[in-house]
N, C-alpha and C positions, 0 to 999 in steps of 0.2 A: 555673525552669530550662527551657530549650527542649528538647523531645523531638525527636531527629533523625528525619527521615522515612525509614522503613525501605524504602519502595518504590524500586526501581531507576529511574534516569532513563529517559525514553523514548529509544529508539534514534534516532540522528542520521543524516540523509541529506544529502549534498552533491549538489545537482542542477547539472550543468554543461551548459548548453544555450543557444545563442545566439539561438534564436527566442523572442521575449518571450511570445508566446501559449502555446507549449508549456511554457515555463518556468513561467508563472503557473498553467497547468492542473495540472502535476505538483506544484507547491508546494501548491496548495489541496487537491488530492486526498490527498496524503501527510499533510498536516496533519490532515485528517479521519480518516485511518487511524491517527493517534496518534503520528506521527513528529515529531521536531524537524527542521526543514528550513532549510538555508542554500543559497544559489545563487551561481553564477558564470556569466558570459556569454562568457568567453574562456578559452583555455588558461592564460594567465599568471595570471588571477584564480583559476582552479581550484587551481593549485599554491600560490598565496599563501594561499587559504582553508584548504586541506588542511594547510598548514604551521602556521597559527595554531592550529587545533584539528582533529585527525584525526577524520573522521566514522566512523560504524560501517559505512556503505555509501556508495559513490560511484557516482552515475549519470552516465555520461560519453558525451556526444554525440561522434561521430567527426568530423563536419564543423564545425569551429570556425574563427573568424578567427584569423590568426597561427598559433600552435601548434595543430596539429590533435589529435584525440583520441589517435592513436597516439603522437605525440610527448609528450603529457602523460602517457600511461601509462608510457612508457619512463622519463621523469624521475621519476615517482612510485615506480616499482619499485626505483629506486636507494636509496630511503630508507624505504619503507613496504610493508606487505603488506595494506593495507586492501582489503576485497572491492570489486571493480569490476564493474559491469554496464554494458556498452557499448551505446549506442543509435545506430542508423543507419538512413538511408533506403535504403541500398544493401544488397541481399541476396546479393551475389556470394560464392561460396565462398571466394575468395582473401581478401576483406576479413575474413570470419569467422575464417579461419585466422590472419591477421595479428594480429587482436585477441587471440585465445586463446593463440597462441604468444608474444605479447608480454607476457602476464601478466594478461590479463583473466580474470575468473572466470565470466562469463556474457555472452551476446550476445542482443540483442533487436532485431528489425527493425521499423521504422515502416511503416505505422501499426500500433500494437499495442493489445491489449486491456488496459485499465488494471488489471483484476483479475489478469491474468497478470503484469504488472509487479510488483504488490504481492506476489503469490505468490513470484516469483523473489527479491525483496528479503528476504522472510521466510526463504526457503531459504538465502540467503547468510548471514543472521544465525544460523540454526541451526547452520551449519557452524562459525562462529567463536565464537558465544555460545550453546551448547546449553542453558545454564541458564535462559535467558529463557523465561518461561512460555508454554506452548503451549495452555493451557486458559483460555478466556474464560468469565465467568460474571456473571449478574445475577439477584438474587432466587434462585429455585430452578432457573434455566435455566443449563445449561452447554454449552459446545462445545469439543471437542478439535479444534484447528485442523489438526493433523497427520493424525489418523485420520479427520477429517471425520465425527465422531459427536456428536450432540446429545442431551441428556436434559432432562426436566422432572420435578423432584422424584424423580430417579433412574430415571424411566421413559424408555426409548429413544424418540426421535422419528423417525418415518419421513418424511424430507424429500427432495425432489428437489435436485439440485446447485444450481439457482437459488435455491431456498428456503433452503438452507444458506448460500449466499453472502449473501443478504439478512439472515439471522439474524446472521451474522458481522459485517456492517456495523453493525447495530444494537447488538450486544454490545460492539463496540469503542468505541461512544460512547453509553453508557447515559444516559437522561434528556435527551439532546440531540436537538433536532428536526433531522432530515435531510431535505433536499428530495428530491422525486421525481427531479429531474434528476441530483443527486449519486448517489443510489442506482442510477439507470439506468447512469451512467458506471462506477460501482464494480463492479456485478454483471454488467452486460451488455457494458460497454465502450463507448468513444466512437464506434466504427464501427457500432454498432447503429442501424438505420434505422427501426425500428418505432415505434409510439406509446408514450408514457410511461405510458399506462394499464395496460401490462403489469405495472408495479410494483404496482398495486392488486390485480391477479389473484393475484400471489404473496403479497401481504400477507394476503389472505383465506385462502390455503392455509396460511400460517404460523400465523395465528390459530386455524384449525381444529385444526392439529396440536398447538398449545400447549394447546388446550382452555380458553382464556381470552381472549375477544375484547377485554378491557379492558387487557391487558398492553401491546399495541402501540397507542398512541394516535394518532389522526389529529389533526394540528396544522393547523388551518385556515389556508390561505394559505401554508403552508410545506411540510409533508410528514408524516413519521411519527417517533415517538419511542418508545423502550422505557422505560416508566415504570410504577411500581406504582400511582400515582394521578395524577389530573390536578392541575396546579399551581394 
């Protein structure tokens, strides 16, 4: 007899973006954050995808070919209350008002920090699905993603916001090797212009705080992984 999987499915995100580079970047990043991701490049595709399977969150670009984001939002709100985070390169107040009064739940202006986008997606999920776990854990390390408090074997860890972000990224994908470039984009954002060696600095800080340099492994040629032992 097959034992049913008691774990809830990963949250699903529908990314609606006509720029293929941005669409691929968001898809890859959100996959690494643990989401199931589907995409659409036009307003018509977005409505069709949302109709086939309603996502948990919809990321909706304003400037789309054919039906723009505002038109998609209006059509969507006639049949669904799925949380919508609108993305736009235009930061005018009128545009934000149009989106929010039209039924959007949140608004983010490009270029944005990927970490902020993920935080906003999680905030939308908490509003609609508060039962989804807010505590991440691996071995004896835990992180409360809402309170931003981490512990090791019950001992509170004193971590900077960047180190907490790095720990969260590793805890979301335990035992998986994450590249420095992915960690840089996730924690510092795609607009960060500094050297990726900053990741090494915070890995050292995190190792010291954990009191176990072996828990975060350096994977040669790739990056870092949270593992109890080397493979």
